[in-house]
DSSP file (Angstrom, degrees, kcal/mol; ACC not computed):
  #  RESIDUE AA STRUCTURE BP1 BP2  ACC     N-H-->O    O-->H-N    N-H-->O    O-->H-N    TCO  KAPPA ALPHA  PHI   PSI    X-CA   Y-CA   Z-CA
    1    1 A X              0   0    0      0, 0.0     2,-0.4     0, 0.0    17,-0.2   0.000 360.0 360.0 360.0 146.3   31.6  -18.0   19.2
    2    2 A X  E     -A   17   0A   0     15,-3.3    15,-3.4     2,-0.0     2,-0.4  -0.967 360.0-115.8-123.7 140.5   31.0  -15.1   21.4
    3    3 A X  E     -A   16   0A   0     -2,-0.4     2,-0.5    13,-0.2    13,-0.2  -0.597  30.4-164.6 -77.1 131.0   29.6  -15.1   24.9
    4    4 A X  E     -A   15   0A   0     11,-3.6    11,-2.3    -2,-0.4     2,-0.5  -0.953  10.2-179.9-120.3 122.6   26.2  -13.4   25.1
    5    5 A X  E     +A   14   0A   0     -2,-0.5    64,-3.3     9,-0.2     2,-0.3  -0.965  26.1 127.6-126.0 120.2   24.7  -12.3   28.5
    6    6 A X  E     -A   13   0A   0      7,-1.7     7,-3.2    -2,-0.5     2,-0.5  -0.855  55.9 -98.5-150.2 176.6   21.4  -10.6   28.4
    7    7 A X  E     -Ab  12  71A   0     63,-2.2    65,-3.3    -2,-0.3     2,-0.5  -0.958  30.9-169.9-108.7 131.6   17.8  -10.7   29.9
    8    8 A X  E >  S-Ab  11  72A   0      3,-2.5     3,-2.1    -2,-0.5    65,-0.2  -0.971  73.4 -23.2-122.9 116.6   15.2  -12.2   27.8
    9    9 A X  T 3  S-     0   0    0     63,-3.1    64,-0.1    -2,-0.5    -1,-0.1   0.928 130.2 -48.2  47.4  48.5   11.6  -11.8   28.9
   10   10 A X  T 3  S+     0   0    0     62,-0.3     2,-0.5     1,-0.2    -1,-0.3   0.352 116.7 112.6  84.5  -7.5   12.9  -11.2   32.4
   11   11 A X  E <   -A    8   0A   0     -3,-2.1    -3,-2.5     1,-0.0    -1,-0.2  -0.858  69.7-120.0-102.2 130.1   15.3  -14.2   32.5
   12   12 A X  E     -A    7   0A   0     -2,-0.5     2,-0.4    -5,-0.2    -5,-0.2  -0.467  34.7-166.7 -61.7 131.1   19.1  -14.0   32.7
   13   13 A X  E     -A    6   0A   0     -7,-3.2    -7,-1.7    -2,-0.2     2,-0.4  -0.979  16.0-178.8-125.5 136.7   20.5  -15.7   29.6
   14   14 A X  E     +A    5   0A   0     -2,-0.4     2,-0.3    -9,-0.2    -9,-0.2  -0.995  22.6 150.1-130.4 124.0   24.1  -16.7   29.0
   15   15 A X  E     -A    4   0A   0    -11,-2.3   -11,-3.6    -2,-0.4     2,-0.6  -0.995  45.7-118.3-155.4 156.9   24.9  -18.4   25.7
   16   16 A X  E     +A    3   0A   0     -2,-0.3     2,-0.3   -13,-0.2   -13,-0.2  -0.873  42.3 172.6 -93.4 118.2   27.6  -18.8   23.1
   17   17 A X  E     -A    2   0A   0    -15,-3.4   -15,-3.3    -2,-0.6     2,-0.2  -0.908  37.9-106.1-129.2 157.9   26.6  -17.4   19.7
   18   18 A X    >   -     0   0    0     -2,-0.3     3,-1.9   -17,-0.2    47,-0.2  -0.580  35.8-123.3 -72.4 141.4   28.2  -16.8   16.4
   19   19 A X  T 3  S+     0   0    0      1,-0.3    46,-0.3    -2,-0.2    47,-0.1   0.773 110.1  57.6 -54.5 -26.5   28.8  -13.1   16.0
   20   20 A X  T 3  S+     0   0    0     43,-0.1     2,-0.5    44,-0.1    -1,-0.3   0.401  78.7 118.7 -84.3   2.1   26.8  -12.9   12.8
   21   21 A X    <   -     0   0    0     -3,-1.9    43,-3.0     1,-0.1    44,-0.4  -0.547  59.9-139.0 -77.3 120.1   23.7  -14.3   14.6
   22   22 A X  B  >  -E   63   0B   0     -2,-0.5     4,-2.4    41,-0.3     3,-0.3  -0.456  20.0-116.1 -75.6 149.4   20.8  -11.8   14.4
   23   23 A X  H  > S+     0   0    0     39,-3.5     4,-2.5    36,-0.5    37,-0.2   0.839 113.2  57.0 -64.8 -30.1   18.7  -11.4   17.6
   24   24 A X  H  > S+     0   0    0     35,-1.8     4,-2.7    38,-0.3    -1,-0.2   0.906 108.1  45.7 -62.9 -40.4   15.6  -12.7   15.8
   25   25 A X  H  >>S+     0   0    0     -3,-0.3     4,-2.9    34,-0.3     5,-0.7   0.860 112.1  51.4 -70.9 -31.7   17.2  -15.9   14.9
   26   26 A X  I  X>S+     0   0    0     -4,-2.4     5,-1.7     3,-0.2     4,-1.6   0.940 112.0  47.4 -62.3 -44.1   18.6  -16.2   18.4
   27   27 A X  I  X5S+     0   0    0     -4,-2.5     6,-2.3    -5,-0.2     4,-0.7   0.974 121.0  37.3 -61.3 -52.3   15.1  -15.7   19.9
   28   28 A X  I  <5S+     0   0    0     -4,-2.7     4,-0.3     4,-0.2    -2,-0.2   0.917 127.5  30.9 -71.9 -41.3   13.5  -18.2   17.5
   29   29 A X  I  <5S+     0   0    0     -4,-2.9    -3,-0.2    -5,-0.2    -2,-0.2   0.863 131.0  27.5 -89.9 -35.0   16.2  -20.8   17.2
   30   30 A X  I  <<S+     0   0    0     -4,-1.6    -3,-0.2    -5,-0.7    -2,-0.1   0.803 133.3  30.1 -88.9 -33.4   17.8  -20.7   20.6
   31   31 A X  S  <<S-     0   0    0     -5,-1.7    -3,-0.2    -4,-0.7    -4,-0.1   0.532  94.9-134.0 -98.3 -10.6   15.2  -19.5   22.8
   32   32 A X        +     0   0    0     -5,-0.3     2,-0.9    -6,-0.3    -4,-0.2   0.868  52.9 148.7  46.8  46.2   12.3  -21.0   20.8
   33   33 A X    >   +     0   0    0     -6,-2.3     3,-1.2     1,-0.1    -1,-0.2  -0.767  15.9 170.3-100.4  81.1   10.4  -17.8   21.1
   34   34 A X  T 3   +     0   0    0     -2,-0.9    -1,-0.1     1,-0.2    -6,-0.1   0.478  54.1  88.3 -83.3  -0.8    8.7  -18.2   17.8
   35   35 A X  T 3  S+     0   0    0      2,-0.1     2,-0.8    -3,-0.1    -1,-0.2   0.775  71.0  87.1 -69.8 -23.9    6.2  -15.2   18.2
   36   36 A X  S <  S-     0   0    0     -3,-1.2     2,-0.3   -12,-0.1    12,-0.2  -0.687  76.0-154.4 -76.6 115.1    9.0  -13.0   16.7
   37   37 A X        -     0   0    0     10,-1.4     2,-0.5    -2,-0.8    -2,-0.1  -0.730   9.2-142.8-100.0 150.2    8.4  -13.3   13.0
   38   38 A X        +     0   0    0     -2,-0.3    -2,-0.0     1,-0.1    63,-0.0  -0.908  33.9 149.8-104.3 119.0   10.9  -12.8   10.3
   39   39 A X  S    S+     0   0    0     -2,-0.5    -1,-0.1    63,-0.0    63,-0.0   0.673  71.8   3.6-107.6 -85.3    9.7  -11.1    7.1
   40   40 A X  S    S-     0   0    0      1,-0.0    -2,-0.1     0, 0.0     0, 0.0   0.730  73.0-145.3 -80.9 -25.3   12.0   -9.1    5.0
   41   41 A X  S    S+     0   0    0      1,-0.1    -1,-0.0     0, 0.0    -3,-0.0   0.690  83.3  86.1  61.6  22.1   15.2   -9.7    7.0
   42   42 A X  S    S-     0   0    0     19,-0.0    -1,-0.1     0, 0.0    16,-0.1   0.303 105.6-106.4-129.9   1.4   16.2   -6.1    6.1
   43   43 A X  S    S+     0   0    0     14,-0.0    15,-0.1    19,-0.0    18,-0.0   0.571  94.0 102.4  82.6   6.9   14.5   -4.1    8.9
   44   44 A X  S    S+     0   0    0      1,-0.1    89,-0.0    88,-0.0    -1,-0.0   0.874  71.8  48.4 -94.9 -33.9   11.8   -2.8    6.7
   45   45 A X  S    S-     0   0    0     87,-0.1    88,-2.6     1,-0.1    -1,-0.1   0.769  84.6-142.2 -86.1 -20.9    8.7   -4.8    7.4
   46   46 A X    >   +     0   0    0     86,-0.2     3,-1.5     1,-0.1    63,-0.1   0.522  62.5 124.1  78.2   2.9    8.6   -4.7   11.3
   47   47 A X  T 3  S+     0   0    0      1,-0.3   -10,-1.4    58,-0.1    58,-0.2   0.756  76.0  50.6 -63.8 -21.7    7.3   -8.3   11.7
   48   48 A X  T 3  S+     0   0    0    -12,-0.2    11,-0.9    56,-0.1    -1,-0.3   0.342  78.9 141.2 -97.2   3.6   10.4   -8.9   13.9
   49   49 A X  E <   +C   58   0A   0     -3,-1.5     2,-0.3     9,-0.2     9,-0.2  -0.264  19.5 164.8 -63.7 135.0   10.0   -5.9   16.3
   50   50 A X  E     -C   57   0A   0      7,-2.2     7,-3.1     5,-0.1     2,-0.6  -0.858  41.0 -99.4-131.6 169.6   10.8   -6.6   19.8
   51   51 A X  E     -CD  56  73A   0     22,-2.9    22,-3.3    -2,-0.3     2,-0.5  -0.856  34.0-174.6 -98.2 123.0   11.5   -4.3   22.8
   52   52 A X  E >  S-CD  55  72A   0      3,-2.8     3,-2.1    -2,-0.6    20,-0.2  -0.983  77.1 -18.4-118.7 122.8   15.1   -3.8   23.6
   53   53 A X  T 3  S-     0   0    0     18,-3.2    -1,-0.1    -2,-0.5    19,-0.1   0.845 130.6 -51.8  44.6  41.6   15.8   -1.8   26.7
   54   54 A X  T 3  S+     0   0    0     17,-0.4     2,-0.4     1,-0.2    -1,-0.3   0.370 119.2 100.4  90.1  -6.3   12.2   -0.5   26.5
   55   55 A X  E <  S-C   52   0A   0     -3,-2.1    -3,-2.8     0, 0.0     2,-0.2  -0.896  77.7-108.1-119.8 141.8   12.3    0.7   22.8
   56   56 A X  E     +C   51   0A   0     -2,-0.4     2,-0.3    -5,-0.2    -5,-0.2  -0.488  46.4 172.0 -69.6 133.2   10.9   -1.1   19.8
   57   57 A X  E     -C   50   0A   0     -7,-3.1    -7,-2.2    -2,-0.2     2,-0.9  -0.983  38.5-108.4-139.1 153.9   13.6   -2.5   17.6
   58   58 A X  E >   -C   49   0A   0     -2,-0.3     3,-1.2    -9,-0.2     4,-0.3  -0.738  24.4-163.8 -85.0 112.6   13.9   -4.7   14.5
   59   59 A X  T 3  S+     0   0    0    -11,-0.9   -35,-1.8    -2,-0.9   -36,-0.5   0.667  80.8  67.0 -62.5 -23.7   15.4   -7.9   15.7
   60   60 A X  T 3  S+     0   0    0      1,-0.2    -1,-0.3   -37,-0.2   -38,-0.1   0.653 108.5  38.3 -77.5 -15.8   16.4   -9.1   12.1
   61   61 A X  S <  S+     0   0    0     -3,-1.2     2,-0.6   -39,-0.1    -1,-0.2   0.360  98.4  86.9-114.9   5.2   19.0   -6.4   11.8
   62   62 A X  S    S-     0   0    0     -3,-0.4   -39,-3.5    -4,-0.3   -38,-0.3  -0.917  76.6-130.6-105.0 125.2   20.3   -6.3   15.3
   63   63 A X  B >   -E   22   0B   0     -2,-0.6     3,-0.8   -41,-0.3     4,-0.3  -0.523  16.4-128.8 -73.8 147.3   23.2   -8.8   16.1
   64   64 A X  G >  S+     0   0    0    -43,-3.0     3,-1.9     1,-0.3    -1,-0.1   0.876 107.5  58.4 -63.2 -42.3   22.5  -10.8   19.2
   65   65 A X  G >  S+     0   0    0    -44,-0.4     3,-1.0   -46,-0.3    -1,-0.3   0.745  95.1  63.3 -64.1 -20.6   25.9   -9.9   20.6
   66   66 A X  G <  S+     0   0    0     -3,-0.8    -1,-0.3     1,-0.2    -2,-0.2   0.623  96.7  60.2 -78.2  -9.6   25.1   -6.2   20.3
   67   67 A X  G X  S+     0   0    0     -3,-1.9     3,-2.6    -4,-0.3    -1,-0.2   0.210  72.4 138.5 -97.9  11.6   22.4   -6.8   22.9
   68   68 A X  T <  S+     0   0    0     -3,-1.0   -62,-0.2     1,-0.3     3,-0.1  -0.412  76.7  13.4 -60.2 126.4   24.8   -8.0   25.5
   69   69 A X  T 3  S+     0   0    0    -64,-3.3    -1,-0.3     1,-0.3   -63,-0.2   0.390 106.9 119.5  84.9  -1.3   23.8   -6.6   28.8
   70   70 A X    <   -     0   0    0     -3,-2.6   -63,-2.2   -65,-0.2     2,-0.5  -0.381  64.5-123.6 -90.3 170.6   20.4   -5.5   27.4
   71   71 A X  E     -b    7   0A   0    -65,-0.2   -18,-3.2    -2,-0.1     2,-0.5  -0.983  29.2-168.6-114.5 121.0   16.9   -6.5   28.4
   72   72 A X  E     -bD   8  52A   0    -65,-3.3   -63,-3.1    -2,-0.5     2,-0.5  -0.900   6.2-168.4-113.2 132.5   14.9   -7.9   25.5
   73   73 A X  E     - D   0  51A   0    -22,-3.3   -22,-2.9    -2,-0.5     2,-0.2  -0.976   4.2-169.6-125.7 123.5   11.2   -8.5   25.6
   74   74 A X    >   -     0   0    0     -2,-0.5     3,-2.5   -24,-0.2   -24,-0.1  -0.500  45.1 -90.8 -97.1 171.4    9.4  -10.6   22.9
   75   75 A X  G >  S+     0   0    0      1,-0.3     3,-1.7    -2,-0.2     4,-0.1   0.795 121.7  68.1 -55.2 -29.3    5.7  -10.9   22.4
   76   76 A X  G 3  S+     0   0    0      1,-0.3     3,-0.4     2,-0.1    -1,-0.3   0.618  92.2  61.6 -65.3 -15.9    5.6  -13.9   24.7
   77   77 A X  G <  S+     0   0    0     -3,-2.5    -1,-0.3     1,-0.2     3,-0.2   0.301  89.9  69.8 -95.8  10.2    6.4  -11.6   27.7
   78   78 A X    X   +     0   0    0     -3,-1.7     3,-1.3     1,-0.2    -1,-0.2   0.279  56.0 111.9-114.1  14.9    3.3   -9.5   27.4
   79   79 A X  T 3  S+     0   0    0     -3,-0.4    -1,-0.2     1,-0.3    -2,-0.1   0.894  90.8  32.8 -51.0 -45.8    0.6  -11.8   28.5
   80   80 A X  T 3  S+     0   0    0     -3,-0.2     2,-0.5     4,-0.0    -1,-0.3   0.313  87.6 121.5 -96.0   7.1   -0.1  -10.0   31.7
   81   81 A X    <>  -     0   0    0     -3,-1.3     4,-2.2     1,-0.2     5,-0.2  -0.632  56.5-147.9 -68.8 117.2    0.7   -6.5   30.4
   82   82 A X  H  > S+     0   0    0     -2,-0.5     4,-2.4     1,-0.2     5,-0.2   0.875  97.2  49.8 -61.3 -44.1   -2.4   -4.3   30.9
   83   83 A X  H  > S+     0   0    0      1,-0.2     4,-2.4     2,-0.2    -1,-0.2   0.938 111.9  48.7 -60.3 -42.9   -1.6   -2.2   27.8
   84   84 A X  H  > S+     0   0    0      2,-0.2     4,-3.3     1,-0.2    -2,-0.2   0.896 108.6  52.8 -65.3 -39.5   -1.2   -5.3   25.8
   85   85 A X  H  X S+     0   0    0     -4,-2.2     4,-1.9     1,-0.2    -1,-0.2   0.935 112.8  46.3 -63.5 -43.7   -4.5   -6.8   27.1
   86   86 A X  H  X S+     0   0    0     -4,-2.4     4,-2.3     2,-0.2    -2,-0.2   0.896 112.9  48.9 -67.8 -37.8   -6.3   -3.6   26.1
   87   87 A X  H  X S+     0   0    0     -4,-2.4     4,-3.3     2,-0.2     5,-0.3   0.953 109.7  51.6 -71.6 -46.5   -4.6   -3.6   22.6
   88   88 A X  H  X S+     0   0    0     -4,-3.3     4,-2.2     1,-0.2    -1,-0.2   0.937 111.0  47.8 -50.2 -49.2   -5.4   -7.3   22.0
   89   89 A X  H  X S+     0   0    0     -4,-1.9     4,-2.4    -5,-0.2    -1,-0.2   0.894 113.5  47.4 -60.6 -43.5   -9.0   -6.7   22.8
   90   90 A X  H  X S+     0   0    0     -4,-2.3     4,-3.0     2,-0.2     6,-0.3   0.945 108.8  54.5 -64.9 -50.0   -9.1   -3.6   20.5
   91   91 A X  H  <>S+     0   0    0     -4,-3.3     5,-3.0     2,-0.2     6,-0.4   0.908 112.8  44.2 -50.5 -46.5   -7.3   -5.4   17.6
   92   92 A X  H ><5S+     0   0    0     -4,-2.2     3,-1.8    -5,-0.3    -2,-0.2   0.981 115.2  46.8 -64.0 -56.7  -10.0   -8.0   17.8
   93   93 A X  H 3<5S+     0   0    0     -4,-2.4    -2,-0.2     1,-0.3    -1,-0.2   0.763 115.8  43.5 -57.5 -34.9  -12.8   -5.6   18.1
   94   94 A X  T 3<5S-     0   0    0     -4,-3.0    -1,-0.3    -5,-0.2    -2,-0.2   0.250 111.5-115.4-102.5  15.2  -11.7   -3.3   15.3
   95   95 A X  T < 5 +     0   0    0     -3,-1.8    46,-0.2    -5,-0.2    47,-0.2   0.864  64.1 148.2  56.1  41.5  -10.8   -6.2   12.9
   96   96 A X      < +     0   0    0     -5,-3.0     2,-0.5    45,-0.3    -4,-0.2   0.271  49.8  78.6 -88.5  14.5   -7.1   -5.4   12.9
   97   97 A X        +     0   0    0     -6,-0.4     2,-0.0    -5,-0.2    44,-0.0  -0.972  41.0 139.4-122.2 132.3   -6.2   -9.0   12.5
   98   98 A X  S    S-     0   0    0     -2,-0.5    -1,-0.1     0, 0.0    -2,-0.1   0.180  83.6  -1.6-131.6 -98.3   -6.2  -11.0    9.4
   99   99 A X  S    S-     0   0    0      1,-0.1    -2,-0.1    -2,-0.0     0, 0.0   0.816  85.8-140.0 -70.5 -27.6   -3.3  -13.5    8.6
  100  100 A X    >>  +     0   0    0      3,-0.0     3,-0.6     4,-0.0     4,-0.5   0.286  65.7 120.4  86.5  -8.7   -1.6  -12.5   11.8
  101  101 A X  T 34 S+     0   0    0      1,-0.3     3,-0.4     2,-0.2     4,-0.3   0.924  82.2  38.5 -55.7 -52.5    2.0  -12.4   10.5
  102  102 A X  T >> S+     0   0    0      1,-0.2     4,-2.7     2,-0.1     3,-0.7   0.642  92.7  97.0 -75.4 -15.7    2.6   -8.8   11.3
  103  103 A X  H <> S+     0   0    0     -3,-0.6     4,-2.9     1,-0.2     5,-0.3   0.848  78.6  48.9 -52.8 -50.7    0.7   -8.9   14.6
  104  104 A X  H 3X S+     0   0    0     -4,-0.5     4,-1.9    -3,-0.4    -1,-0.2   0.882 116.3  43.3 -54.3 -39.5    3.5   -9.4   17.1
  105  105 A X  H <> S+     0   0    0     -3,-0.7     4,-2.6    -4,-0.3     5,-0.2   0.923 114.8  52.0 -72.3 -47.3    5.5   -6.5   15.6
  106  106 A X  H  X S+     0   0    0     -4,-2.7     4,-3.2     1,-0.2    -2,-0.2   0.917 109.6  48.4 -54.7 -44.6    2.3   -4.4   15.3
  107  107 A X  H  X S+     0   0    0     -4,-2.9     4,-2.4     2,-0.2    -1,-0.2   0.886 110.3  51.2 -68.7 -40.2    1.4   -5.0   18.9
  108  108 A X  H  X S+     0   0    0     -4,-1.9     4,-2.1    -5,-0.3    -1,-0.2   0.961 115.3  41.8 -56.6 -50.1    4.9   -4.1   20.1
  109  109 A X  H  X S+     0   0    0     -4,-2.6     4,-2.0     1,-0.2    -2,-0.2   0.899 113.5  52.2 -63.0 -43.8    4.8   -0.9   18.1
  110  110 A X  H  X S+     0   0    0     -4,-3.2     4,-2.5    -5,-0.2    -1,-0.2   0.860 107.3  53.7 -62.3 -37.4    1.2   -0.1   19.1
  111  111 A X  H  X S+     0   0    0     -4,-2.4     4,-2.3     1,-0.2     5,-0.2   0.923 109.8  48.3 -64.6 -44.4    2.2   -0.6   22.8
  112  112 A X  H  X S+     0   0    0     -4,-2.1     4,-2.3     1,-0.2     5,-0.3   0.893 110.1  51.9 -62.3 -37.4    5.1    1.9   22.4
  113  113 A X  H  X S+     0   0    0     -4,-2.0     4,-2.9     2,-0.2    -2,-0.2   0.952 110.4  47.2 -66.5 -50.6    2.7    4.3   20.7
  114  114 A X  H  < S+     0   0    0     -4,-2.5    -1,-0.2     1,-0.2    -2,-0.2   0.887 119.0  39.9 -62.2 -36.4    0.2    4.2   23.6
  115  115 A X  H  < S+     0   0    0     -4,-2.3     3,-0.3    -5,-0.2    -1,-0.2   0.830 123.8  37.1 -79.7 -31.6    2.8    4.6   26.3
  116  116 A X  H  < S+     0   0    0     -4,-2.3     2,-0.2    -5,-0.2    -3,-0.2   0.792 126.9  29.9 -94.4 -29.8    5.0    7.2   24.5
  117  117 A X    ><  +     0   0    0     -4,-2.9     3,-2.2    -5,-0.3    -1,-0.2  -0.553  62.4 167.4-135.5  69.9    2.4    9.3   22.8
  118  118 A X  T 3  S+     0   0    0     -3,-0.3    -1,-0.1     1,-0.3    36,-0.1   0.694  81.2  50.1 -62.5 -17.2   -0.9    9.3   24.9
  119  119 A X  T 3  S+     0   0    0      2,-0.0    -1,-0.3    35,-0.0    -5,-0.1   0.220  79.7 144.7-105.0  15.6   -2.3   12.2   22.9
  120  120 A X    <   -     0   0    0     -3,-2.2     2,-0.2    -7,-0.2    -3,-0.0  -0.239  34.2-155.1 -54.8 134.8   -1.6   10.7   19.4
  121  121 A X     >  -     0   0    0      1,-0.0     4,-2.7     0, 0.0     5,-0.2  -0.393  37.9 -85.9 -99.9-171.7   -4.2   11.5   16.8
  122  122 A X  H  > S+     0   0    0      1,-0.2     4,-2.9     2,-0.2     5,-0.2   0.904 128.2  51.7 -63.4 -41.4   -4.9    9.3   13.6
  123  123 A X  H  > S+     0   0    0      2,-0.2     4,-2.0     1,-0.2    -1,-0.2   0.905 112.0  46.0 -63.1 -42.1   -2.2   11.1   11.6
  124  124 A X  H  > S+     0   0    0      2,-0.2     4,-3.3     1,-0.2     5,-0.3   0.957 112.5  50.6 -67.7 -50.6    0.4   10.5   14.3
  125  125 A X  H  X S+     0   0    0     -4,-2.7     4,-2.1     1,-0.2    -2,-0.2   0.927 110.9  48.4 -55.2 -42.7   -0.6    6.8   14.8
  126  126 A X  H  X S+     0   0    0     -4,-2.9     4,-0.7    -5,-0.2    -1,-0.2   0.914 113.1  48.8 -69.1 -34.3   -0.3    6.2   11.0
  127  127 A X  H >< S+     0   0    0     -4,-2.0     3,-1.5    -5,-0.2     4,-0.3   0.972 111.7  48.5 -64.0 -48.8    3.2    7.9   11.0
  128  128 A X  H >< S+     0   0    0     -4,-3.3     3,-0.6     1,-0.3    -1,-0.2   0.839 111.8  50.7 -59.7 -33.3    4.3    5.8   14.0
  129  129 A X  H >< S+     0   0    0     -4,-2.1     3,-3.1    -5,-0.3    -1,-0.3   0.597  82.0  97.4 -78.8 -11.6    3.0    2.6   12.2
  130  130 A X  T << S+     0   0    0     -3,-1.5    -1,-0.2    -4,-0.7    -2,-0.1   0.725  76.8  58.2 -54.0 -23.9    4.9    3.4    9.0
  131  131 A X  T <  S+     0   0    0     -3,-0.6     2,-0.5    -4,-0.3    -1,-0.3   0.417  96.8  73.1 -84.3   1.3    7.7    1.2    9.9
  132  132 A X  S <  S-     0   0    0     -3,-3.1     2,-0.4   -86,-0.1   -86,-0.2  -0.974  73.1-150.3-118.1 125.5    5.4   -1.8   10.2
  133  133 A X        -     0   0    0    -88,-2.6     2,-0.4    -2,-0.5   -27,-0.1  -0.744  13.4-177.5 -96.1 141.5    4.0   -3.4    6.9
  134  134 A X        -     0   0    0     -2,-0.4     4,-0.4     1,-0.1    -2,-0.0  -0.975  11.1-176.3-131.8 117.4    0.6   -5.1    6.8
  135  135 A X  S    S+     0   0    0     -2,-0.4    -1,-0.1     2,-0.1    -2,-0.0   0.567  81.3  43.9 -90.5  -6.6   -0.5   -6.7    3.5
  136  136 A X  S    S+     0   0    0      1,-0.0    -1,-0.1     3,-0.0   -39,-0.1   0.859 107.0  44.0-107.8 -48.1   -4.0   -7.7    4.8
  137  137 A X  S    S-     0   0    0    -41,-0.1     4,-0.5     1,-0.1     3,-0.5   0.727  79.6-134.8 -87.9 -20.9   -5.7   -5.1    6.8
  138  138 A X        -     0   0    0     -4,-0.4    -1,-0.1     1,-0.2    -3,-0.1   0.504  51.0 -98.5  80.5  -0.3   -5.3   -1.7    5.0
  139  139 A X  S  > S+     0   0    0      1,-0.1     4,-2.6   -43,-0.1     5,-0.2   0.194 102.7 107.4  72.5 -13.4   -4.4   -0.2    8.3
  140  140 A X  H  > S+     0   0    0     -3,-0.5     4,-2.5     1,-0.2     5,-0.2   0.963  83.3  44.9 -66.8 -54.2   -7.8    1.2    9.0
  141  141 A X  H  > S+     0   0    0     -4,-0.5     4,-2.2   -46,-0.2   -45,-0.3   0.888 113.6  50.9 -50.1 -45.1   -8.5   -1.5   11.7
  142  142 A X  H  > S+     0   0    0      2,-0.2     4,-2.4   -47,-0.2     5,-0.2   0.935 111.7  46.5 -69.8 -43.3   -5.0   -1.1   13.3
  143  143 A X  H  X S+     0   0    0     -4,-2.6     4,-2.4     1,-0.2    -2,-0.2   0.930 114.2  47.5 -67.7 -40.3   -5.3    2.7   13.6
  144  144 A X  H  X S+     0   0    0     -4,-2.5     4,-2.2    -5,-0.2    -1,-0.2   0.860 110.1  52.7 -59.4 -40.9   -8.8    2.4   15.0
  145  145 A X  H  X S+     0   0    0     -4,-2.2     4,-2.1     2,-0.2    -2,-0.2   0.922 112.8  44.0 -64.5 -48.6   -7.7   -0.2   17.5
  146  146 A X  H  X S+     0   0    0     -4,-2.4     4,-2.6     1,-0.2    -2,-0.2   0.917 112.8  52.3 -67.8 -40.3   -4.8    2.0   18.8
  147  147 A X  H  X S+     0   0    0     -4,-2.4     4,-2.7    -5,-0.2    -1,-0.2   0.867 107.3  52.9 -55.5 -40.0   -7.0    5.0   18.8
  148  148 A X  H  X S+     0   0    0     -4,-2.2     4,-2.6     2,-0.2    -1,-0.2   0.933 109.5  48.0 -64.2 -46.5   -9.6    3.1   20.9
  149  149 A X  H  X S+     0   0    0     -4,-2.1     4,-2.6     2,-0.2    -1,-0.2   0.916 111.9  48.9 -65.1 -40.7   -7.0    2.1   23.5
  150  150 A X  H  X S+     0   0    0     -4,-2.6     4,-2.2     1,-0.2    -2,-0.2   0.954 113.2  48.8 -62.9 -43.4   -5.6    5.7   23.7
  151  151 A X  H  X S+     0   0    0     -4,-2.7     4,-1.8     2,-0.2    -2,-0.2   0.886 111.3  49.0 -59.9 -42.5   -9.2    7.0   24.2
  152  152 A X  H  X S+     0   0    0     -4,-2.6     4,-1.0     1,-0.2    -1,-0.2   0.914 111.5  49.6 -63.5 -44.5  -10.0    4.3   26.8
  153  153 A X  H  X S+     0   0    0     -4,-2.6     4,-0.6     1,-0.2    -2,-0.2   0.825 110.2  50.6 -71.1 -30.7   -6.8    5.3   28.7
  154  154 A X  H >< S+     0   0    0     -4,-2.2     3,-0.8    -5,-0.2    -1,-0.2   0.904 107.5  53.6 -66.3 -37.4   -7.7    9.0   28.6
  155  155 A X  H 3< S+     0   0    0     -4,-1.8    -1,-0.2     1,-0.3    -2,-0.2   0.714 109.3  49.2 -71.8 -24.0  -11.1    8.4   29.9
  156  156 A X  H 3< S+     0   0    0     -4,-1.0    -1,-0.3    -3,-0.1    -2,-0.2   0.548  86.8 105.0 -96.0  -6.8   -9.6    6.5   32.9
  157  157 A X  S << S-     0   0    0     -3,-0.8     2,-0.1    -4,-0.6    -3,-0.0  -0.479  81.2-106.8 -71.3 142.1   -7.1    9.2   33.8
  158  158 A X              0   0    0     -2,-0.1    -1,-0.1     1,-0.1    -2,-0.1  -0.449 360.0 360.0 -67.2 146.2   -8.0   11.3   36.9
  159  159 A X              0   0    0     -2,-0.1    -1,-0.1    -3,-0.0    -2,-0.0   0.471 360.0 360.0 -77.0 360.0   -9.1   14.8   36.1
């Protein structure tokens, strides 16, 4: 066992974990944060995307012990986040939700796009989403939802 100390959703966590434990498993099994979904377990599908020190990362291929000292945010930590509020409303309005399995990872990635690339066009949004797989929506609604939030944010910026 290895001692792990990190922040998860703003709370200091100290735990003993097997060195081979992936962050996704730690979040789901030890912290009971089941919003982080596990799909491919190879870092390809993006369903397990969480924020690690402010950047989106695939938690299924990151060892929990590698996150010692880091700040991890799972989907459960974004209830009051204004960008996430806008994204959830846009996902609903643009029919970007179907089965919902990819949604937590898509929202984490979408939030990163909105904050990091405020002038992203459709092509750039599609490029940035390329690491998140969705078998249901065909991406049209997802791209429209992100574009909607980007446009809303541009409209509210002071001139």
